[in-house]
C-alpha positions as CSV (number, residue, x, y, z in Angstrom):
1,X,5.0,-16.2,7.3
2,X,5.7,-12.4,7.4
3,X,9.4,-11.7,6.7
4,X,10.9,-9.7,9.6
5,X,7.5,-7.9,10.3
6,X,6.4,-7.3,13.8
7,X,3.4,-5.5,15.4
8,X,3.7,-1.8,14.8
9,X,5.1,0.5,17.6
10,X,2.4,2.4,19.5
11,X,0.4,4.5,16.9
12,X,0.0,8.2,17.9
13,X,-3.5,9.8,18.0
14,X,-4.3,12.6,15.5
15,X,-6.2,15.5,17.0
16,X,-9.4,15.9,15.0
17,X,-9.7,12.2,14.1
18,X,-11.5,9.4,16.0
19,X,-11.9,5.8,15.0
20,X,-14.4,3.2,15.9
21,X,-14.6,-0.5,15.0
22,X,-17.3,-3.2,15.1
23,X,-18.1,-6.8,14.3
24,X,-20.8,-6.4,11.7
25,X,-20.7,-10.0,10.4
26,X,-20.2,-8.8,6.8
27,X,-18.2,-12.0,6.0
28,X,-16.2,-12.9,9.1
29,X,-17.5,-14.2,12.3
30,X,-16.1,-13.4,15.8
31,X,-13.9,-10.5,14.6
32,X,-14.2,-6.8,13.9
33,X,-14.8,-6.1,10.2
34,X,-16.2,-2.6,10.1
35,X,-14.3,0.7,10.7
36,X,-15.6,4.2,10.9
37,X,-13.1,7.2,10.9
38,X,-14.6,10.5,12.0
39,X,-13.0,13.7,10.8
40,X,-13.6,17.0,12.6
41,X,-15.2,19.9,10.7
42,X,-12.6,21.6,8.6
43,X,-10.6,18.5,7.8
44,X,-9.4,18.3,4.2
45,X,-8.8,15.2,2.3
46,X,-7.0,13.8,-0.7
47,X,-6.9,10.3,-2.2
48,X,-5.5,8.2,-4.9
49,X,-7.5,5.3,-6.3
50,X,-6.8,2.2,-8.4
51,X,-6.4,2.6,-12.2
52,X,-8.1,-0.8,-12.7
53,X,-11.0,-0.1,-15.2
54,X,-13.1,-2.7,-13.3
55,X,-12.9,-0.6,-10.1
56,X,-15.3,-1.4,-7.3
57,X,-18.5,0.5,-6.4
58,X,-17.0,2.1,-3.3
59,X,-14.0,3.4,-5.4
60,X,-16.4,5.0,-7.8
61,X,-18.5,6.6,-5.1
62,X,-15.5,7.7,-2.9
63,X,-13.9,9.4,-5.9
64,X,-17.2,11.1,-6.7
65,X,-17.9,12.2,-3.1
66,X,-14.4,13.6,-2.6
67,X,-14.9,15.9,-5.5
68,X,-18.1,17.3,-3.9
69,X,-17.6,17.7,-0.2
70,X,-14.9,17.7,2.5
71,X,-14.8,14.3,4.2
72,X,-16.5,13.9,7.6
73,X,-16.5,10.1,7.8
74,X,-14.7,7.2,6.2
75,X,-16.6,3.9,6.2
76,X,-14.5,0.8,5.7
77,X,-15.5,-2.9,5.6
78,X,-13.4,-6.0,5.2
79,X,-14.4,-9.4,3.7
80,X,-16.5,-8.1,0.8
81,X,-15.0,-6.0,-2.0
82,X,-18.4,-4.9,-3.5
83,X,-16.6,-5.1,-6.9
84,X,-18.0,-6.7,-10.0
85,X,-21.5,-6.0,-8.6
86,X,-22.8,-3.6,-11.2
87,X,-25.5,-1.1,-10.5
88,X,-26.7,-3.0,-7.4
89,X,-23.3,-2.7,-5.9
90,X,-23.2,1.1,-6.5
91,X,-26.7,1.4,-4.9
92,X,-25.5,-0.7,-1.9
93,X,-22.4,1.5,-1.4
94,X,-24.7,4.6,-1.6
95,X,-27.0,3.1,1.0
96,X,-24.1,2.4,3.5
97,X,-23.1,6.1,3.1
98,X,-26.6,7.2,3.8
99,X,-26.8,5.0,6.9
100,X,-23.7,6.6,8.3
101,X,-24.6,10.1,7.2
102,X,-28.0,9.8,8.9
103,X,-26.4,8.7,12.2
104,X,-23.4,11.0,11.9
105,X,-25.3,14.1,11.1
106,X,-23.7,15.0,7.8
107,X,-24.4,15.1,4.1
108,X,-24.2,11.8,2.3
109,X,-21.4,13.2,0.0
110,X,-19.3,13.7,3.1
111,X,-19.0,10.0,3.6
112,X,-16.3,8.1,1.7
113,X,-16.8,4.3,1.4
114,X,-14.1,1.7,1.1
115,X,-14.3,-2.1,0.8
116,X,-11.9,-5.0,0.6
117,X,-12.4,-8.7,0.3
118,X,-14.0,-11.1,-2.1
119,X,-14.9,-9.8,-5.5
120,X,-18.3,-10.5,-7.1
121,X,-20.4,-11.0,-4.0
122,X,-23.4,-8.8,-3.1
123,X,-22.7,-6.4,-0.2
124,X,-24.9,-7.4,2.8
125,X,-26.2,-3.9,3.4
126,X,-28.6,-5.2,6.1
127,X,-25.6,-5.8,8.4
128,X,-24.3,-2.3,8.2
129,X,-26.9,-0.4,10.4
130,X,-26.1,-2.2,13.6
131,X,-22.4,-2.2,12.8
132,X,-22.3,1.5,12.2
133,X,-24.1,2.2,15.5
134,X,-21.6,0.1,17.3
135,X,-18.6,1.7,15.6
136,X,-19.9,5.2,16.3
137,X,-20.3,4.3,19.9
138,X,-16.7,3.1,19.9
139,X,-15.1,6.3,18.5
140,X,-11.7,6.9,20.1
141,X,-8.6,8.9,19.2
142,X,-6.3,6.0,20.2
143,X,-8.0,3.2,18.1
144,X,-5.5,3.2,15.2
145,X,-4.1,-0.3,16.0
146,X,-7.7,-1.7,16.4
147,X,-8.5,-0.1,13.0
148,X,-5.5,-1.8,11.4
149,X,-6.6,-5.2,12.7
150,X,-10.2,-4.6,11.5
151,X,-9.3,-4.0,7.8
152,X,-7.2,-7.1,7.5
153,X,-8.1,-9.9,5.1
154,X,-5.2,-12.3,4.2
155,X,-2.8,-10.2,6.2
156,X,-1.0,-12.0,9.0
157,X,-0.2,-8.8,11.0
158,X,-1.6,-5.3,11.1
159,X,0.5,-2.5,9.5
160,X,0.9,0.9,10.9
161,X,3.3,3.7,11.8
162,X,3.6,7.2,13.1
163,X,5.9,10.2,12.6
164,X,6.4,13.5,14.4
165,X,8.2,16.6,13.2
166,X,8.6,20.1,14.5
167,X,7.5,23.1,12.4
168,X,7.7,26.6,13.8
169,X,7.8,25.3,17.4
170,X,4.7,23.1,16.9
171,X,4.7,19.3,16.9
172,X,3.0,17.9,13.8
173,X,2.0,14.2,13.9
174,X,1.3,11.8,11.1
175,X,-0.2,8.3,11.6
176,X,-1.1,5.7,9.0
177,X,-2.4,2.2,8.7
178,X,-2.4,-0.2,5.7
179,X,-3.8,-3.6,4.7
180,X,-2.6,-5.8,1.9
181,X,-0.8,-9.0,1.3
182,X,-1.8,-10.2,-2.2
183,X,-3.2,-8.7,-5.4
184,X,-0.5,-6.1,-5.1
185,X,1.3,-4.1,-7.8
186,X,1.5,-0.5,-8.9
187,X,-1.3,1.4,-10.8
188,X,-2.0,2.8,-7.4
189,X,-0.7,1.0,-4.5
190,X,-1.6,-1.6,-1.9
191,X,-5.2,-2.4,-1.1
192,X,-6.2,0.1,1.5
193,X,-4.2,2.9,3.2
194,X,-5.5,5.5,5.6
195,X,-3.2,8.3,6.8
196,X,-4.1,11.2,9.2
197,X,-2.2,14.3,10.1
198,X,-2.9,17.3,12.3
199,X,-1.2,19.7,9.9
200,X,-3.3,21.8,7.7
201,X,-2.9,21.8,3.9
202,X,-5.2,22.9,1.1
203,X,-6.7,20.0,-1.0
204,X,-4.5,20.7,-4.1
205,X,-1.3,20.7,-2.0
206,X,-2.5,17.6,-0.1
207,X,-3.0,15.7,-3.3
208,X,0.4,16.8,-4.6
209,X,2.3,15.7,-1.6
210,X,0.4,12.4,-1.4
211,X,1.2,11.6,-5.1
212,X,4.9,12.4,-4.6
213,X,5.1,10.1,-1.5
214,X,3.4,7.3,-3.3
215,X,5.9,7.3,-6.2
216,X,8.7,5.8,-4.1
217,X,6.5,3.7,-1.9
218,X,3.2,2.1,-2.9
219,X,4.0,2.6,-6.6
220,X,7.3,0.8,-6.1
221,X,6.0,-2.5,-4.7
222,X,4.7,-5.8,-6.2
223,X,3.6,-9.1,-4.8
224,X,2.1,-10.8,-7.7
225,X,1.6,-8.2,-10.5
226,X,-2.2,-8.0,-10.0
227,X,-3.8,-4.6,-9.5
228,X,-6.8,-4.7,-7.2
229,X,-10.2,-3.4,-8.1
230,X,-10.4,-1.6,-4.7
231,X,-7.0,0.1,-4.2
232,X,-7.3,3.4,-2.3
233,X,-4.9,5.6,-0.3
234,X,-6.5,8.4,1.6
235,X,-4.8,11.3,3.5
236,X,-6.8,13.4,6.0
237,X,-5.4,16.7,7.3
238,X,-7.3,18.2,10.3
239,X,-5.2,21.3,10.9
240,X,-5.5,20.8,14.6
241,X,-1.8,21.4,15.3
242,X,-2.2,25.1,14.2
243,X,0.3,24.6,11.5
244,X,-1.0,25.6,8.0
245,X,1.2,24.7,5.0
246,X,-0.2,26.8,2.2
247,X,2.2,25.9,-0.6
248,X,5.4,24.1,-1.5
249,X,7.5,27.2,-0.4
250,X,5.9,27.3,3.1
251,X,8.2,26.6,6.1
252,X,7.8,23.0,7.0
253,X,6.6,21.7,3.7
254,X,9.8,19.9,2.9
255,X,9.9,18.3,6.4
256,X,6.3,17.3,6.1
257,X,6.7,15.8,2.6
258,X,9.8,13.9,3.8
259,X,7.9,12.5,6.9
260,X,4.9,11.5,4.8
261,X,7.2,9.8,2.2
262,X,9.0,7.9,4.9
263,X,5.8,6.7,6.5
264,X,4.4,5.6,3.2
265,X,7.6,3.7,2.5
266,X,7.4,1.9,5.8
267,X,3.8,0.9,5.2
268,X,4.6,-0.2,1.6
269,X,7.5,-2.4,2.7
270,X,5.3,-3.9,5.4
271,X,2.9,-5.0,2.7
272,X,5.7,-6.8,0.9
273,X,7.1,-8.4,4.1
274,X,3.6,-9.7,4.7
275,X,3.0,-10.8,1.1
276,X,1.0,-14.0,0.9
277,X,3.3,-16.9,1.6
278,X,6.4,-14.8,1.5
279,X,9.7,-16.1,2.9
280,X,11.9,-13.5,1.3
281,X,11.9,-9.7,1.3
282,X,13.6,-8.6,-1.9
283,X,14.9,-5.2,-3.0
284,X,15.6,-4.9,-6.7
285,X,18.0,-2.0,-7.3
286,X,18.5,-1.0,-10.9
287,X,21.3,1.5,-11.6
288,X,23.1,2.7,-14.7
289,X,19.9,3.3,-16.6
290,X,19.2,6.1,-19.1
291,X,16.1,7.2,-17.3
292,X,14.1,6.4,-14.1
293,X,11.3,4.9,-16.2
294,X,13.7,2.6,-17.9
295,X,15.2,1.5,-14.5
296,X,11.7,0.8,-13.2
297,X,10.8,-1.1,-16.3
298,X,13.7,-3.5,-15.7
299,X,13.1,-3.7,-12.0
300,X,9.5,-4.7,-12.4
301,X,10.2,-7.2,-15.1
302,X,12.6,-9.0,-12.7
303,X,10.2,-8.5,-9.7
304,X,7.2,-10.0,-11.6
305,X,9.1,-13.0,-13.1
306,X,7.6,-16.3,-11.7
307,X,10.9,-18.0,-12.5
308,X,12.9,-15.5,-10.5
309,X,10.5,-15.5,-7.6
310,X,10.3,-19.3,-7.3
311,X,14.1,-19.5,-7.5
312,X,14.3,-17.0,-4.6
313,X,11.9,-19.2,-2.6
314,X,14.2,-22.2,-3.1
315,X,17.3,-20.1,-2.3
316,X,18.5,-21.3,-5.6
317,X,21.2,-18.9,-7.2
318,X,19.7,-19.5,-10.7
319,X,21.0,-16.1,-11.8
320,X,20.4,-16.8,-15.5
321,X,16.7,-16.2,-14.8
322,X,17.4,-12.7,-13.6
323,X,19.5,-11.9,-16.7
324,X,16.8,-13.4,-18.9
325,X,14.2,-11.1,-17.3
326,X,16.5,-8.0,-17.8
327,X,16.9,-9.1,-21.4
328,X,13.2,-9.3,-22.1
329,X,12.3,-6.1,-20.3
330,X,11.9,-4.2,-23.6
331,X,14.8,-1.8,-23.1
332,X,15.9,-0.6,-26.6
333,X,19.5,-1.1,-27.6
334,X,20.4,-2.9,-24.3
335,X,24.0,-4.1,-24.5
336,X,24.0,-7.3,-22.5
337,X,27.8,-7.4,-22.5
338,X,27.8,-4.4,-20.2
339,X,25.3,-5.7,-17.5
340,X,26.6,-6.5,-14.0
341,X,24.7,-8.4,-11.4
342,X,25.2,-8.6,-7.6
343,X,23.1,-10.4,-5.0
344,X,23.6,-9.4,-1.4
345,X,27.0,-7.9,-2.3
346,X,28.2,-11.1,-4.1
347,X,29.2,-10.4,-7.6
348,X,27.4,-12.9,-9.8
349,X,27.8,-11.7,-13.3
350,X,30.2,-9.2,-14.9
351,X,29.9,-7.8,-18.4
352,X,26.9,-10.0,-19.1
353,X,28.5,-13.3,-18.0
354,X,29.5,-15.3,-15.0
355,X,32.0,-13.5,-12.9
356,X,35.4,-15.3,-12.7
357,X,35.4,-15.2,-8.9
358,X,31.8,-16.4,-8.5
359,X,31.1,-19.8,-6.9
360,X,27.9,-21.6,-6.4
361,X,28.5,-21.8,-2.7
362,X,28.8,-18.0,-2.4
363,X,25.6,-17.6,-4.4
364,X,23.7,-20.1,-2.2
365,X,24.9,-18.3,0.9
366,X,23.7,-14.9,-0.4
367,X,20.2,-16.3,-1.2
368,X,19.9,-18.1,2.1
369,X,19.2,-14.8,3.8
370,X,15.6,-13.7,4.3
371,X,16.4,-10.1,3.1
372,X,17.9,-10.1,-0.4
373,X,19.2,-7.2,-2.5
374,X,19.5,-7.8,-6.2
375,X,21.6,-5.1,-7.8
376,X,21.5,-4.7,-11.6
377,X,23.9,-2.3,-13.3
378,X,22.9,-1.6,-16.9
379,X,26.0,0.6,-17.5
380,X,24.2,3.0,-19.9
381,X,23.4,6.1,-17.8
382,X,23.0,7.7,-14.4
383,X,19.4,6.9,-13.5
384,X,18.3,4.4,-11.0
385,X,15.1,2.9,-9.4
386,X,14.3,0.7,-6.4
387,X,11.5,-1.9,-6.4
388,X,10.4,-4.1,-3.5
389,X,9.0,-7.6,-4.0
390,X,9.1,-11.1,-2.4
391,X,9.3,-14.7,-3.4
392,X,6.6,-17.0,-4.7
393,X,5.9,-20.0,-2.5
394,X,3.7,-23.0,-2.2
395,X,1.8,-21.1,0.5
396,X,0.9,-18.3,-1.9
397,X,-0.8,-20.8,-4.2
398,X,-2.6,-22.4,-1.2
399,X,-3.9,-19.1,0.2
400,X,-5.3,-18.0,-3.2
401,X,-6.7,-21.3,-4.1
402,X,-8.6,-21.4,-0.8
403,X,-9.5,-17.7,-0.5
404,X,-13.2,-18.0,-1.0
405,X,-13.7,-21.2,0.9
């Protein structure tokens, strides 16, 4: 039921990165569920992880390993989150890293593990050895789309994109893939994101540019208000293009940062368009706020409201639910008599009440579209924010009720 989402355009290879996939039988049968990403020596990495205190074993280990060694391999499995598994889960994640390090000829600390799937189930480590062997034998530069398929769980389509820019006469390429359709909200991002580039950046700058890109992408989306235990977004920079961006004043930094931000926004929006059971892609624009944080607070209150989201699913212009969400967003001294509301360009409410020109027919026509823009003007400042979300349908309930069966 993805809303306006199609298979990604051809994904460009990144010099210095190879990807291999395998069917390890970790949970799924007759499909690939194990991904290995090999990074050439000299590759630098940065990552952002979930803020969920109940974070999964692979998150704990990947965070630890990234602080010790440069990444040589990423190991990703789908179908089992290895979360809520305690000390045994941590030992299992460590063992999978050891298996790959042994076969890949690197230190265990140079392997970053990632998992996604059902929470609370023991990780079947015995299935990793053969899977890792098969994935290593499959390593290719052009396997990004296969990798995007491999990491899917409730996703209906793989998500990926590429960008190319010119810096000092050199072509710099960025390619990324993402998975995620439910248990999506900020406090990091989507479920799993892997981005590669052939530019060279030091670790600190890599982390800075990644965090900046996420602010207006993965940290501006929500499907259901649930932060996953396994969220991770990883950026690998191989330097193979010959371009080294040493600081924010370097030639090309602004272009690189813009390309990364644009790619992250594409991937983040793809997650919302593929939200579990989604029939609407919804942009919530909040303007006229005193600060960006205030605008985001209002936007997320509207985007998280089950009453708003179910009305959107029914294409019901029950605009009072939107105003009610704005009113309970916790903004101090909000003057409701100054709030304006538009949906897809149709003025719904002016100065806190029904606009004199509004008709139910115009409201229904606006909400009948699959892409919807809700614009809320607080009329109290110059700050704004944009949040992306979707509707809440019968299918969302069915998918999540049946997820473990």
